[in-house]
Structures are given as structure tokens and as C-alpha cells.
C-alpha positions in Angstrom: -59.3 2.8 6.2 -58.6 2.1 9.9 -56.2 -0.7 10.7 -57.9 -3.3 12.9 -54.8 -5.2 13.9 -52.0 -2.5 14.1 -49.1 -3.0 16.4 -49.1 -1.0 19.6 -46.7 1.9 19.8 -43.8 1.2 22.1 -41.0 3.4 23.3 -40.8 7.0 24.7 -43.7 8.2 22.5 -46.0 5.3 23.5 -48.6 7.6 25.0 -48.9 9.7 21.8 -51.3 8.2 19.4 -50.4 8.6 15.7 -52.6 11.0 13.8 -55.5 9.7 11.8 -54.6 9.4 8.1 -55.6 12.6 6.3 -57.7 10.6 3.8 -59.9 9.3 6.5 -60.9 12.8 7.8 -64.1 14.7 6.9 -63.3 17.9 5.0 -64.2 20.2 8.0 -62.1 18.2 10.4 -59.1 18.2 8.0 -59.5 22.0 7.4 -59.7 22.7 11.1 -56.5 20.7 11.8 -54.8 22.4 8.9 -55.8 25.8 10.3 -54.3 24.9 13.7 -51.1 23.8 12.1 -50.8 27.0 10.2 -51.5 29.0 13.3 -48.8 27.2 15.3 -46.2 27.5 12.5 -46.9 31.2 11.9 -46.7 31.8 15.7 -43.2 30.3 15.7 -44.1 28.0 18.6 -42.7 24.8 17.2 -39.1 23.6 17.2 -37.5 22.7 13.9 -38.2 19.0 14.0 -41.8 19.6 14.9 -42.1 22.3 12.3 -41.0 19.8 9.6 -43.5 17.2 10.8 -46.2 19.8 10.9 -45.4 20.9 7.4 -45.6 17.3 6.1 -48.9 16.8 7.9 -50.2 20.1 6.6 -49.3 19.1 3.1 -51.2 15.9 3.4 -54.2 17.7 4.8 -54.1 20.3 2.0 -54.0 17.7 -0.7 -56.9 15.9 1.0 -59.0 19.0 1.2 -58.2 20.0 -2.4 -59.2 16.5 -3.6 -62.5 16.7 -1.6 -63.3 20.1 -3.2 -62.5 18.8 -6.7 -64.7 15.8 -6.1 -67.5 18.0 -4.9 -67.1 20.3 -8.0 -67.3 17.2 -10.3 -70.4 16.0 -8.5 -72.0 19.4 -9.0 -71.1 19.4 -12.7 -72.8 16.0 -13.0 -75.9 17.3 -11.2 -75.9 20.3 -13.6 -75.6 18.0 -16.6 -71.9 18.6 -17.1 -72.1 22.4 -16.9 -71.0 24.2 -13.7 -73.0 27.4 -13.4 -72.2 30.4 -11.2 -74.1 30.5 -7.9 -76.4 33.5 -7.8 -77.7 34.1 -4.2 -81.3 34.9 -4.0 -82.1 33.7 -7.5 -84.8 31.4 -6.1 -83.4 28.4 -7.9 -83.6 25.3 -5.7 -82.1 22.7 -8.0 
């Protein structure tokens, strides 16, 4: 949930906006950000302090994505009357 009356950032990092909370991101946006973090960390392009911050952010994004996937799976089980079936491409079933 966005904070309507948050205090402005002051100090040397004032021009850098804080990242959006992972829980507020759509799955695709969170996954893309996570992929970028992984790419930067694997490339060894981040200093230690930034690597730790990236790891924390990546962990948040990963938990968020896993939760969204679990929620989608539960929704599919409900739609399938409590039984999740294997997807069979080309079976002609539309729901």
C-alpha cells in the first residue's frame, strides 16, 4: 500500500527514490527486477555493501513471486473443484 504522507528523503541519497515495496509489484515486474539483480550479482559488478542490499531486495522479491505463484495455484485448484490437473497442451479443453 503506498504511503500518502511519507517524509521526504534528505541527505546525500535524496535524489535516489526508495524502491517500491515488493508486495506492491505485479508478478512480471518483480520477476524482471529479480532477474536484473541476479545478473548484476553474477557479473560481480556490485561492491560488497550494494551486493548485500541487492541480496536482501532479491530475497524479498523471491518471496513475493513465490507467494503470487502459490496464490495462483490455489485459485486454479478452486476453479478445478479442489483438484489441480496436469496441463495438456492441445487437449482442446477450454475450462
